[in-house]
Chimera marker file (.cmm) of the C-alpha trace (Angstrom):
<marker_set name="trace">
<marker id="1" x="20.850" y="25.686" z="-42.975" r="1" g="1" b="0" radius="0.5"/>
<marker id="2" x="20.705" y="25.468" z="-46.756" r="1" g="1" b="0" radius="0.5"/>
<marker id="3" x="19.196" y="21.971" z="-46.494" r="1" g="1" b="0" radius="0.5"/>
<marker id="4" x="16.595" y="23.188" z="-44.000" r="1" g="1" b="0" radius="0.5"/>
<marker id="5" x="15.521" y="25.946" z="-46.374" r="1" g="1" b="0" radius="0.5"/>
<marker id="6" x="15.310" y="23.842" z="-49.559" r="1" g="1" b="0" radius="0.5"/>
<marker id="7" x="11.950" y="24.582" z="-51.229" r="1" g="1" b="0" radius="0.5"/>
<marker id="8" x="10.986" y="26.885" z="-48.340" r="1" g="1" b="0" radius="0.5"/>
<marker id="9" x="9.330" y="30.051" z="-49.631" r="1" g="1" b="0" radius="0.5"/>
<marker id="10" x="9.238" y="32.784" z="-47.034" r="1" g="1" b="0" radius="0.5"/>
<marker id="11" x="6.512" y="35.429" z="-46.927" r="1" g="1" b="0" radius="0.5"/>
<marker id="12" x="8.537" y="38.194" z="-45.256" r="1" g="1" b="0" radius="0.5"/>
<marker id="13" x="9.774" y="40.550" z="-47.945" r="1" g="1" b="0" radius="0.5"/>
<marker id="14" x="12.377" y="43.263" z="-47.462" r="1" g="1" b="0" radius="0.5"/>
<marker id="15" x="13.331" y="45.341" z="-50.483" r="1" g="1" b="0" radius="0.5"/>
<marker id="16" x="11.576" y="42.903" z="-52.792" r="1" g="1" b="0" radius="0.5"/>
<marker id="17" x="13.539" y="39.886" z="-51.518" r="1" g="1" b="0" radius="0.5"/>
<marker id="18" x="12.016" y="37.127" z="-49.421" r="1" g="1" b="0" radius="0.5"/>
<marker id="19" x="13.894" y="36.821" z="-46.123" r="1" g="1" b="0" radius="0.5"/>
<marker id="20" x="13.523" y="33.641" z="-44.077" r="1" g="1" b="0" radius="0.5"/>
<marker id="21" x="16.311" y="34.019" z="-41.538" r="1" g="1" b="0" radius="0.5"/>
<marker id="22" x="19.120" y="36.139" z="-40.118" r="1" g="1" b="0" radius="0.5"/>
<marker id="23" x="22.362" y="34.352" z="-39.286" r="1" g="1" b="0" radius="0.5"/>
<marker id="24" x="25.473" y="35.364" z="-37.412" r="1" g="1" b="0" radius="0.5"/>
<marker id="25" x="27.979" y="32.811" z="-36.099" r="1" g="1" b="0" radius="0.5"/>
<marker id="26" x="25.844" y="30.221" z="-34.272" r="1" g="1" b="0" radius="0.5"/>
<marker id="27" x="22.763" y="32.467" z="-33.934" r="1" g="1" b="0" radius="0.5"/>
<marker id="28" x="19.844" y="31.923" z="-36.293" r="1" g="1" b="0" radius="0.5"/>
<marker id="29" x="16.711" y="34.072" z="-36.268" r="1" g="1" b="0" radius="0.5"/>
<marker id="30" x="13.871" y="32.730" z="-38.370" r="1" g="1" b="0" radius="0.5"/>
<marker id="31" x="11.396" y="35.145" z="-39.921" r="1" g="1" b="0" radius="0.5"/>
<marker id="32" x="7.896" y="34.185" z="-40.972" r="1" g="1" b="0" radius="0.5"/>
<marker id="33" x="4.726" y="35.952" z="-42.017" r="1" g="1" b="0" radius="0.5"/>
<marker id="34" x="2.431" y="33.264" z="-40.590" r="1" g="1" b="0" radius="0.5"/>
<marker id="35" x="2.544" y="30.913" z="-37.607" r="1" g="1" b="0" radius="0.5"/>
<marker id="36" x="2.356" y="27.845" z="-39.828" r="1" g="1" b="0" radius="0.5"/>
<marker id="37" x="5.351" y="29.098" z="-41.811" r="1" g="1" b="0" radius="0.5"/>
<marker id="38" x="7.362" y="29.538" z="-38.593" r="1" g="1" b="0" radius="0.5"/>
<marker id="39" x="6.345" y="26.077" z="-37.354" r="1" g="1" b="0" radius="0.5"/>
<marker id="40" x="7.466" y="24.601" z="-40.685" r="1" g="1" b="0" radius="0.5"/>
<marker id="41" x="10.783" y="26.491" z="-40.482" r="1" g="1" b="0" radius="0.5"/>
<marker id="42" x="11.462" y="25.212" z="-36.936" r="1" g="1" b="0" radius="0.5"/>
<marker id="43" x="10.540" y="21.645" z="-37.924" r="1" g="1" b="0" radius="0.5"/>
<marker id="44" x="12.824" y="21.744" z="-40.994" r="1" g="1" b="0" radius="0.5"/>
<marker id="45" x="15.692" y="23.188" z="-38.966" r="1" g="1" b="0" radius="0.5"/>
<marker id="46" x="15.239" y="20.545" z="-36.246" r="1" g="1" b="0" radius="0.5"/>
<marker id="47" x="15.228" y="17.687" z="-38.797" r="1" g="1" b="0" radius="0.5"/>
<marker id="48" x="18.286" y="19.057" z="-40.605" r="1" g="1" b="0" radius="0.5"/>
<marker id="49" x="20.329" y="19.561" z="-37.443" r="1" g="1" b="0" radius="0.5"/>
<marker id="50" x="19.401" y="16.070" z="-36.205" r="1" g="1" b="0" radius="0.5"/>
<marker id="51" x="20.451" y="14.565" z="-39.553" r="1" g="1" b="0" radius="0.5"/>
<marker id="52" x="23.963" y="16.013" z="-39.185" r="1" g="1" b="0" radius="0.5"/>
<marker id="53" x="24.381" y="14.988" z="-35.538" r="1" g="1" b="0" radius="0.5"/>
<marker id="54" x="23.446" y="18.289" z="-33.925" r="1" g="1" b="0" radius="0.5"/>
<marker id="55" x="20.367" y="19.299" z="-32.024" r="1" g="1" b="0" radius="0.5"/>
<marker id="56" x="18.363" y="22.399" z="-31.360" r="1" g="1" b="0" radius="0.5"/>
<marker id="57" x="18.195" y="23.459" z="-27.734" r="1" g="1" b="0" radius="0.5"/>
<marker id="58" x="14.496" y="23.964" z="-27.004" r="1" g="1" b="0" radius="0.5"/>
<marker id="59" x="15.383" y="25.759" z="-23.766" r="1" g="1" b="0" radius="0.5"/>
<marker id="60" x="17.413" y="28.389" z="-25.646" r="1" g="1" b="0" radius="0.5"/>
<marker id="61" x="15.075" y="28.625" z="-28.655" r="1" g="1" b="0" radius="0.5"/>
<marker id="62" x="12.503" y="31.379" z="-28.208" r="1" g="1" b="0" radius="0.5"/>
<marker id="63" x="9.597" y="32.687" z="-30.274" r="1" g="1" b="0" radius="0.5"/>
<marker id="64" x="8.418" y="36.274" z="-30.627" r="1" g="1" b="0" radius="0.5"/>
<marker id="65" x="5.449" y="37.662" z="-32.511" r="1" g="1" b="0" radius="0.5"/>
<marker id="66" x="4.130" y="41.106" z="-33.298" r="1" g="1" b="0" radius="0.5"/>
<marker id="67" x="0.579" y="39.734" z="-33.120" r="1" g="1" b="0" radius="0.5"/>
<marker id="68" x="-1.095" y="41.145" z="-29.986" r="1" g="1" b="0" radius="0.5"/>
<marker id="69" x="-2.947" y="37.832" z="-29.490" r="1" g="1" b="0" radius="0.5"/>
<marker id="70" x="0.268" y="35.811" z="-29.318" r="1" g="1" b="0" radius="0.5"/>
<marker id="71" x="0.579" y="32.378" z="-30.936" r="1" g="1" b="0" radius="0.5"/>
<marker id="72" x="-2.484" y="30.246" z="-31.520" r="1" g="1" b="0" radius="0.5"/>
<marker id="73" x="-0.490" y="27.051" z="-32.174" r="1" g="1" b="0" radius="0.5"/>
<marker id="74" x="2.222" y="25.324" z="-30.153" r="1" g="1" b="0" radius="0.5"/>
<marker id="75" x="5.582" y="25.174" z="-31.878" r="1" g="1" b="0" radius="0.5"/>
<marker id="76" x="7.714" y="22.347" z="-30.537" r="1" g="1" b="0" radius="0.5"/>
<marker id="77" x="11.219" y="20.939" z="-30.771" r="1" g="1" b="0" radius="0.5"/>
<marker id="78" x="11.518" y="17.259" z="-29.854" r="1" g="1" b="0" radius="0.5"/>
<marker id="79" x="8.113" y="17.447" z="-28.157" r="1" g="1" b="0" radius="0.5"/>
<marker id="80" x="9.082" y="20.416" z="-25.983" r="1" g="1" b="0" radius="0.5"/>
<marker id="81" x="6.985" y="23.556" z="-26.437" r="1" g="1" b="0" radius="0.5"/>
<marker id="82" x="9.026" y="26.636" z="-27.320" r="1" g="1" b="0" radius="0.5"/>
<marker id="83" x="8.622" y="29.689" z="-25.093" r="1" g="1" b="0" radius="0.5"/>
<marker id="84" x="7.139" y="32.898" z="-26.468" r="1" g="1" b="0" radius="0.5"/>
<marker id="85" x="8.980" y="36.049" z="-25.367" r="1" g="1" b="0" radius="0.5"/>
<marker id="86" x="8.289" y="39.754" z="-25.817" r="1" g="1" b="0" radius="0.5"/>
<marker id="87" x="11.992" y="40.671" z="-26.156" r="1" g="1" b="0" radius="0.5"/>
<marker id="88" x="15.382" y="39.092" z="-26.770" r="1" g="1" b="0" radius="0.5"/>
<marker id="89" x="18.965" y="40.148" z="-27.383" r="1" g="1" b="0" radius="0.5"/>
<marker id="90" x="20.445" y="39.715" z="-30.850" r="1" g="1" b="0" radius="0.5"/>
<marker id="91" x="24.058" y="40.748" z="-31.442" r="1" g="1" b="0" radius="0.5"/>
<marker id="92" x="23.962" y="42.854" z="-28.290" r="1" g="1" b="0" radius="0.5"/>
<marker id="93" x="20.798" y="44.789" z="-29.194" r="1" g="1" b="0" radius="0.5"/>
<marker id="94" x="17.383" y="44.358" z="-27.583" r="1" g="1" b="0" radius="0.5"/>
<marker id="95" x="14.676" y="43.316" z="-30.049" r="1" g="1" b="0" radius="0.5"/>
<marker id="96" x="11.267" y="43.937" z="-28.467" r="1" g="1" b="0" radius="0.5"/>
<marker id="97" x="7.651" y="43.657" z="-29.499" r="1" g="1" b="0" radius="0.5"/>
<marker id="98" x="7.146" y="47.211" z="-28.250" r="1" g="1" b="0" radius="0.5"/>
<marker id="99" x="9.706" y="48.623" z="-30.687" r="1" g="1" b="0" radius="0.5"/>
<marker id="100" x="13.010" y="50.346" z="-29.961" r="1" g="1" b="0" radius="0.5"/>
<marker id="101" x="12.169" y="51.963" z="-26.614" r="1" g="1" b="0" radius="0.5"/>
<marker id="102" x="13.827" y="49.279" z="-24.393" r="1" g="1" b="0" radius="0.5"/>
<marker id="103" x="16.995" y="49.368" z="-26.517" r="1" g="1" b="0" radius="0.5"/>
<marker id="104" x="17.184" y="53.166" z="-26.466" r="1" g="1" b="0" radius="0.5"/>
<marker id="105" x="16.690" y="53.300" z="-22.688" r="1" g="1" b="0" radius="0.5"/>
<marker id="106" x="19.366" y="50.609" z="-22.209" r="1" g="1" b="0" radius="0.5"/>
<marker id="107" x="21.782" y="52.548" z="-24.449" r="1" g="1" b="0" radius="0.5"/>
<marker id="108" x="21.153" y="55.771" z="-22.511" r="1" g="1" b="0" radius="0.5"/>
<marker id="109" x="21.908" y="53.959" z="-19.231" r="1" g="1" b="0" radius="0.5"/>
<marker id="110" x="25.072" y="52.338" z="-20.621" r="1" g="1" b="0" radius="0.5"/>
<marker id="111" x="26.320" y="55.616" z="-22.128" r="1" g="1" b="0" radius="0.5"/>
<marker id="112" x="25.627" y="57.436" z="-18.844" r="1" g="1" b="0" radius="0.5"/>
<marker id="113" x="27.629" y="54.816" z="-16.936" r="1" g="1" b="0" radius="0.5"/>
<marker id="114" x="30.524" y="55.112" z="-19.418" r="1" g="1" b="0" radius="0.5"/>
<marker id="115" x="30.429" y="58.903" z="-19.120" r="1" g="1" b="0" radius="0.5"/>
<marker id="116" x="30.535" y="58.684" z="-15.316" r="1" g="1" b="0" radius="0.5"/>
<marker id="117" x="33.722" y="56.594" z="-15.567" r="1" g="1" b="0" radius="0.5"/>
<marker id="118" x="35.337" y="59.453" z="-17.517" r="1" g="1" b="0" radius="0.5"/>
<marker id="119" x="34.689" y="62.007" z="-14.764" r="1" g="1" b="0" radius="0.5"/>
<marker id="120" x="38.307" y="62.121" z="-13.559" r="1" g="1" b="0" radius="0.5"/>
<marker id="121" x="39.469" y="62.711" z="-17.130" r="1" g="1" b="0" radius="0.5"/>
<marker id="122" x="36.853" y="65.380" z="-17.765" r="1" g="1" b="0" radius="0.5"/>
<marker id="123" x="37.918" y="67.458" z="-14.743" r="1" g="1" b="0" radius="0.5"/>
<marker id="124" x="41.658" y="67.019" z="-15.348" r="1" g="1" b="0" radius="0.5"/>
<marker id="125" x="43.029" y="70.373" z="-16.509" r="1" g="1" b="0" radius="0.5"/>
<marker id="126" x="46.160" y="68.746" z="-17.948" r="1" g="1" b="0" radius="0.5"/>
<marker id="127" x="44.188" y="66.983" z="-20.707" r="1" g="1" b="0" radius="0.5"/>
<marker id="128" x="43.292" y="69.055" z="-23.759" r="1" g="1" b="0" radius="0.5"/>
<marker id="129" x="39.613" y="69.638" z="-24.556" r="1" g="1" b="0" radius="0.5"/>
<marker id="130" x="40.110" y="68.100" z="-28.007" r="1" g="1" b="0" radius="0.5"/>
<marker id="131" x="41.402" y="64.881" z="-26.379" r="1" g="1" b="0" radius="0.5"/>
<marker id="132" x="38.459" y="64.802" z="-23.987" r="1" g="1" b="0" radius="0.5"/>
<marker id="133" x="36.068" y="65.273" z="-26.906" r="1" g="1" b="0" radius="0.5"/>
<marker id="134" x="37.689" y="62.438" z="-28.888" r="1" g="1" b="0" radius="0.5"/>
<marker id="135" x="37.497" y="60.149" z="-25.853" r="1" g="1" b="0" radius="0.5"/>
<marker id="136" x="33.845" y="60.968" z="-25.324" r="1" g="1" b="0" radius="0.5"/>
<marker id="137" x="33.008" y="60.358" z="-28.978" r="1" g="1" b="0" radius="0.5"/>
<marker id="138" x="34.832" y="57.048" z="-29.088" r="1" g="1" b="0" radius="0.5"/>
<marker id="139" x="33.959" y="55.667" z="-25.638" r="1" g="1" b="0" radius="0.5"/>
<marker id="140" x="30.499" y="57.082" z="-24.955" r="1" g="1" b="0" radius="0.5"/>
<marker id="141" x="28.840" y="57.910" z="-28.263" r="1" g="1" b="0" radius="0.5"/>
<marker id="142" x="29.786" y="54.538" z="-29.732" r="1" g="1" b="0" radius="0.5"/>
<marker id="143" x="27.905" y="52.832" z="-26.896" r="1" g="1" b="0" radius="0.5"/>
<marker id="144" x="24.918" y="55.124" z="-27.277" r="1" g="1" b="0" radius="0.5"/>
<marker id="145" x="24.684" y="54.733" z="-31.051" r="1" g="1" b="0" radius="0.5"/>
<marker id="146" x="25.340" y="50.978" z="-31.271" r="1" g="1" b="0" radius="0.5"/>
<marker id="147" x="22.556" y="49.318" z="-33.305" r="1" g="1" b="0" radius="0.5"/>
<marker id="148" x="20.831" y="52.687" z="-33.809" r="1" g="1" b="0" radius="0.5"/>
<marker id="149" x="20.478" y="52.004" z="-37.533" r="1" g="1" b="0" radius="0.5"/>
<marker id="150" x="17.563" y="49.691" z="-36.768" r="1" g="1" b="0" radius="0.5"/>
<marker id="151" x="15.792" y="51.829" z="-34.197" r="1" g="1" b="0" radius="0.5"/>
<marker id="152" x="12.496" y="53.538" z="-34.660" r="1" g="1" b="0" radius="0.5"/>
<marker id="153" x="11.514" y="56.234" z="-32.221" r="1" g="1" b="0" radius="0.5"/>
<marker id="154" x="8.369" y="57.988" z="-31.236" r="1" g="1" b="0" radius="0.5"/>
<marker id="155" x="8.332" y="61.757" z="-30.892" r="1" g="1" b="0" radius="0.5"/>
<marker id="156" x="7.945" y="61.382" z="-27.101" r="1" g="1" b="0" radius="0.5"/>
<marker id="157" x="11.066" y="59.241" z="-26.799" r="1" g="1" b="0" radius="0.5"/>
<marker id="158" x="13.012" y="61.463" z="-29.174" r="1" g="1" b="0" radius="0.5"/>
<marker id="159" x="12.132" y="64.515" z="-27.066" r="1" g="1" b="0" radius="0.5"/>
<marker id="160" x="13.048" y="62.651" z="-23.885" r="1" g="1" b="0" radius="0.5"/>
<marker id="161" x="16.504" y="61.701" z="-25.171" r="1" g="1" b="0" radius="0.5"/>
<marker id="162" x="17.122" y="65.233" z="-26.468" r="1" g="1" b="0" radius="0.5"/>
<marker id="163" x="16.209" y="66.795" z="-23.154" r="1" g="1" b="0" radius="0.5"/>
<marker id="164" x="18.145" y="64.333" z="-20.977" r="1" g="1" b="0" radius="0.5"/>
<marker id="165" x="21.330" y="63.813" z="-22.973" r="1" g="1" b="0" radius="0.5"/>
<marker id="166" x="23.061" y="67.186" z="-22.889" r="1" g="1" b="0" radius="0.5"/>
<link id1="1" id2="2" r="1" g="1" b="0" radius="0.2"/>
<link id1="2" id2="3" r="1" g="1" b="0" radius="0.2"/>
<link id1="3" id2="4" r="1" g="1" b="0" radius="0.2"/>
<link id1="4" id2="5" r="1" g="1" b="0" radius="0.2"/>
<link id1="5" id2="6" r="1" g="1" b="0" radius="0.2"/>
<link id1="6" id2="7" r="1" g="1" b="0" radius="0.2"/>
<link id1="7" id2="8" r="1" g="1" b="0" radius="0.2"/>
<link id1="8" id2="9" r="1" g="1" b="0" radius="0.2"/>
<link id1="9" id2="10" r="1" g="1" b="0" radius="0.2"/>
<link id1="10" id2="11" r="1" g="1" b="0" radius="0.2"/>
<link id1="11" id2="12" r="1" g="1" b="0" radius="0.2"/>
<link id1="12" id2="13" r="1" g="1" b="0" radius="0.2"/>
<link id1="13" id2="14" r="1" g="1" b="0" radius="0.2"/>
<link id1="14" id2="15" r="1" g="1" b="0" radius="0.2"/>
<link id1="15" id2="16" r="1" g="1" b="0" radius="0.2"/>
<link id1="16" id2="17" r="1" g="1" b="0" radius="0.2"/>
<link id1="17" id2="18" r="1" g="1" b="0" radius="0.2"/>
<link id1="18" id2="19" r="1" g="1" b="0" radius="0.2"/>
<link id1="19" id2="20" r="1" g="1" b="0" radius="0.2"/>
<link id1="20" id2="21" r="1" g="1" b="0" radius="0.2"/>
<link id1="21" id2="22" r="1" g="1" b="0" radius="0.2"/>
<link id1="22" id2="23" r="1" g="1" b="0" radius="0.2"/>
<link id1="23" id2="24" r="1" g="1" b="0" radius="0.2"/>
<link id1="24" id2="25" r="1" g="1" b="0" radius="0.2"/>
<link id1="25" id2="26" r="1" g="1" b="0" radius="0.2"/>
<link id1="26" id2="27" r="1" g="1" b="0" radius="0.2"/>
<link id1="27" id2="28" r="1" g="1" b="0" radius="0.2"/>
<link id1="28" id2="29" r="1" g="1" b="0" radius="0.2"/>
<link id1="29" id2="30" r="1" g="1" b="0" radius="0.2"/>
<link id1="30" id2="31" r="1" g="1" b="0" radius="0.2"/>
<link id1="31" id2="32" r="1" g="1" b="0" radius="0.2"/>
<link id1="32" id2="33" r="1" g="1" b="0" radius="0.2"/>
<link id1="33" id2="34" r="1" g="1" b="0" radius="0.2"/>
<link id1="34" id2="35" r="1" g="1" b="0" radius="0.2"/>
<link id1="35" id2="36" r="1" g="1" b="0" radius="0.2"/>
<link id1="36" id2="37" r="1" g="1" b="0" radius="0.2"/>
<link id1="37" id2="38" r="1" g="1" b="0" radius="0.2"/>
<link id1="38" id2="39" r="1" g="1" b="0" radius="0.2"/>
<link id1="39" id2="40" r="1" g="1" b="0" radius="0.2"/>
<link id1="40" id2="41" r="1" g="1" b="0" radius="0.2"/>
<link id1="41" id2="42" r="1" g="1" b="0" radius="0.2"/>
<link id1="42" id2="43" r="1" g="1" b="0" radius="0.2"/>
<link id1="43" id2="44" r="1" g="1" b="0" radius="0.2"/>
<link id1="44" id2="45" r="1" g="1" b="0" radius="0.2"/>
<link id1="45" id2="46" r="1" g="1" b="0" radius="0.2"/>
<link id1="46" id2="47" r="1" g="1" b="0" radius="0.2"/>
<link id1="47" id2="48" r="1" g="1" b="0" radius="0.2"/>
<link id1="48" id2="49" r="1" g="1" b="0" radius="0.2"/>
<link id1="49" id2="50" r="1" g="1" b="0" radius="0.2"/>
<link id1="50" id2="51" r="1" g="1" b="0" radius="0.2"/>
<link id1="51" id2="52" r="1" g="1" b="0" radius="0.2"/>
<link id1="52" id2="53" r="1" g="1" b="0" radius="0.2"/>
<link id1="53" id2="54" r="1" g="1" b="0" radius="0.2"/>
<link id1="54" id2="55" r="1" g="1" b="0" radius="0.2"/>
<link id1="55" id2="56" r="1" g="1" b="0" radius="0.2"/>
<link id1="56" id2="57" r="1" g="1" b="0" radius="0.2"/>
<link id1="57" id2="58" r="1" g="1" b="0" radius="0.2"/>
<link id1="58" id2="59" r="1" g="1" b="0" radius="0.2"/>
<link id1="59" id2="60" r="1" g="1" b="0" radius="0.2"/>
<link id1="60" id2="61" r="1" g="1" b="0" radius="0.2"/>
<link id1="61" id2="62" r="1" g="1" b="0" radius="0.2"/>
<link id1="62" id2="63" r="1" g="1" b="0" radius="0.2"/>
<link id1="63" id2="64" r="1" g="1" b="0" radius="0.2"/>
<link id1="64" id2="65" r="1" g="1" b="0" radius="0.2"/>
<link id1="65" id2="66" r="1" g="1" b="0" radius="0.2"/>
<link id1="66" id2="67" r="1" g="1" b="0" radius="0.2"/>
<link id1="67" id2="68" r="1" g="1" b="0" radius="0.2"/>
<link id1="68" id2="69" r="1" g="1" b="0" radius="0.2"/>
<link id1="69" id2="70" r="1" g="1" b="0" radius="0.2"/>
<link id1="70" id2="71" r="1" g="1" b="0" radius="0.2"/>
<link id1="71" id2="72" r="1" g="1" b="0" radius="0.2"/>
<link id1="72" id2="73" r="1" g="1" b="0" radius="0.2"/>
<link id1="73" id2="74" r="1" g="1" b="0" radius="0.2"/>
<link id1="74" id2="75" r="1" g="1" b="0" radius="0.2"/>
<link id1="75" id2="76" r="1" g="1" b="0" radius="0.2"/>
<link id1="76" id2="77" r="1" g="1" b="0" radius="0.2"/>
<link id1="77" id2="78" r="1" g="1" b="0" radius="0.2"/>
<link id1="78" id2="79" r="1" g="1" b="0" radius="0.2"/>
<link id1="79" id2="80" r="1" g="1" b="0" radius="0.2"/>
<link id1="80" id2="81" r="1" g="1" b="0" radius="0.2"/>
<link id1="81" id2="82" r="1" g="1" b="0" radius="0.2"/>
<link id1="82" id2="83" r="1" g="1" b="0" radius="0.2"/>
<link id1="83" id2="84" r="1" g="1" b="0" radius="0.2"/>
<link id1="84" id2="85" r="1" g="1" b="0" radius="0.2"/>
<link id1="85" id2="86" r="1" g="1" b="0" radius="0.2"/>
<link id1="86" id2="87" r="1" g="1" b="0" radius="0.2"/>
<link id1="87" id2="88" r="1" g="1" b="0" radius="0.2"/>
<link id1="88" id2="89" r="1" g="1" b="0" radius="0.2"/>
<link id1="89" id2="90" r="1" g="1" b="0" radius="0.2"/>
<link id1="90" id2="91" r="1" g="1" b="0" radius="0.2"/>
<link id1="91" id2="92" r="1" g="1" b="0" radius="0.2"/>
<link id1="92" id2="93" r="1" g="1" b="0" radius="0.2"/>
<link id1="93" id2="94" r="1" g="1" b="0" radius="0.2"/>
<link id1="94" id2="95" r="1" g="1" b="0" radius="0.2"/>
<link id1="95" id2="96" r="1" g="1" b="0" radius="0.2"/>
<link id1="96" id2="97" r="1" g="1" b="0" radius="0.2"/>
<link id1="97" id2="98" r="1" g="1" b="0" radius="0.2"/>
<link id1="98" id2="99" r="1" g="1" b="0" radius="0.2"/>
<link id1="99" id2="100" r="1" g="1" b="0" radius="0.2"/>
<link id1="100" id2="101" r="1" g="1" b="0" radius="0.2"/>
<link id1="101" id2="102" r="1" g="1" b="0" radius="0.2"/>
<link id1="102" id2="103" r="1" g="1" b="0" radius="0.2"/>
<link id1="103" id2="104" r="1" g="1" b="0" radius="0.2"/>
<link id1="104" id2="105" r="1" g="1" b="0" radius="0.2"/>
<link id1="105" id2="106" r="1" g="1" b="0" radius="0.2"/>
<link id1="106" id2="107" r="1" g="1" b="0" radius="0.2"/>
<link id1="107" id2="108" r="1" g="1" b="0" radius="0.2"/>
<link id1="108" id2="109" r="1" g="1" b="0" radius="0.2"/>
<link id1="109" id2="110" r="1" g="1" b="0" radius="0.2"/>
<link id1="110" id2="111" r="1" g="1" b="0" radius="0.2"/>
<link id1="111" id2="112" r="1" g="1" b="0" radius="0.2"/>
<link id1="112" id2="113" r="1" g="1" b="0" radius="0.2"/>
<link id1="113" id2="114" r="1" g="1" b="0" radius="0.2"/>
<link id1="114" id2="115" r="1" g="1" b="0" radius="0.2"/>
<link id1="115" id2="116" r="1" g="1" b="0" radius="0.2"/>
<link id1="116" id2="117" r="1" g="1" b="0" radius="0.2"/>
<link id1="117" id2="118" r="1" g="1" b="0" radius="0.2"/>
<link id1="118" id2="119" r="1" g="1" b="0" radius="0.2"/>
<link id1="119" id2="120" r="1" g="1" b="0" radius="0.2"/>
<link id1="120" id2="121" r="1" g="1" b="0" radius="0.2"/>
<link id1="121" id2="122" r="1" g="1" b="0" radius="0.2"/>
<link id1="122" id2="123" r="1" g="1" b="0" radius="0.2"/>
<link id1="123" id2="124" r="1" g="1" b="0" radius="0.2"/>
<link id1="124" id2="125" r="1" g="1" b="0" radius="0.2"/>
<link id1="125" id2="126" r="1" g="1" b="0" radius="0.2"/>
<link id1="126" id2="127" r="1" g="1" b="0" radius="0.2"/>
<link id1="127" id2="128" r="1" g="1" b="0" radius="0.2"/>
<link id1="128" id2="129" r="1" g="1" b="0" radius="0.2"/>
<link id1="129" id2="130" r="1" g="1" b="0" radius="0.2"/>
<link id1="130" id2="131" r="1" g="1" b="0" radius="0.2"/>
<link id1="131" id2="132" r="1" g="1" b="0" radius="0.2"/>
<link id1="132" id2="133" r="1" g="1" b="0" radius="0.2"/>
<link id1="133" id2="134" r="1" g="1" b="0" radius="0.2"/>
<link id1="134" id2="135" r="1" g="1" b="0" radius="0.2"/>
<link id1="135" id2="136" r="1" g="1" b="0" radius="0.2"/>
<link id1="136" id2="137" r="1" g="1" b="0" radius="0.2"/>
<link id1="137" id2="138" r="1" g="1" b="0" radius="0.2"/>
<link id1="138" id2="139" r="1" g="1" b="0" radius="0.2"/>
<link id1="139" id2="140" r="1" g="1" b="0" radius="0.2"/>
<link id1="140" id2="141" r="1" g="1" b="0" radius="0.2"/>
<link id1="141" id2="142" r="1" g="1" b="0" radius="0.2"/>
<link id1="142" id2="143" r="1" g="1" b="0" radius="0.2"/>
<link id1="143" id2="144" r="1" g="1" b="0" radius="0.2"/>
<link id1="144" id2="145" r="1" g="1" b="0" radius="0.2"/>
<link id1="145" id2="146" r="1" g="1" b="0" radius="0.2"/>
<link id1="146" id2="147" r="1" g="1" b="0" radius="0.2"/>
<link id1="147" id2="148" r="1" g="1" b="0" radius="0.2"/>
<link id1="148" id2="149" r="1" g="1" b="0" radius="0.2"/>
<link id1="149" id2="150" r="1" g="1" b="0" radius="0.2"/>
<link id1="150" id2="151" r="1" g="1" b="0" radius="0.2"/>
<link id1="151" id2="152" r="1" g="1" b="0" radius="0.2"/>
<link id1="152" id2="153" r="1" g="1" b="0" radius="0.2"/>
<link id1="153" id2="154" r="1" g="1" b="0" radius="0.2"/>
<link id1="154" id2="155" r="1" g="1" b="0" radius="0.2"/>
<link id1="155" id2="156" r="1" g="1" b="0" radius="0.2"/>
<link id1="156" id2="157" r="1" g="1" b="0" radius="0.2"/>
<link id1="157" id2="158" r="1" g="1" b="0" radius="0.2"/>
<link id1="158" id2="159" r="1" g="1" b="0" radius="0.2"/>
<link id1="159" id2="160" r="1" g="1" b="0" radius="0.2"/>
<link id1="160" id2="161" r="1" g="1" b="0" radius="0.2"/>
<link id1="161" id2="162" r="1" g="1" b="0" radius="0.2"/>
<link id1="162" id2="163" r="1" g="1" b="0" radius="0.2"/>
<link id1="163" id2="164" r="1" g="1" b="0" radius="0.2"/>
<link id1="164" id2="165" r="1" g="1" b="0" radius="0.2"/>
<link id1="165" id2="166" r="1" g="1" b="0" radius="0.2"/>
</marker_set>
């Protein structure tokens, strides 16, 4: 990765630092401010991986933009055009061009399902309320709040979750 990014100046700035990629284990997410910059990043990464005996999987490599017009250029790996998507999962969280709404709705559904599995515990009179509360916080709220640090909400969605999550 370091070789692929040699002399590569990114245009995405967060907190005054240029950010070109996010990495975790074998996942790499490239960030670019312009299509040409992203195409250059993909080309550099493809050349570097090939040089060390690895290869990028064009079928698993996806592109996403926040430009409503989509991409105006084809970005390719080994001649194969990369697909443009409007959402993808990264570290278990949904990243979508429409913002955090799909992730929040998915978290509500997952938390509701986890809560339903605790029904027998919640109606059991032999289990203390404090124990039930701790179980709910650890097993349900953790699911609901996972990746919430990166979510942005609209007032409509915030009101919806407040009114439906009691």
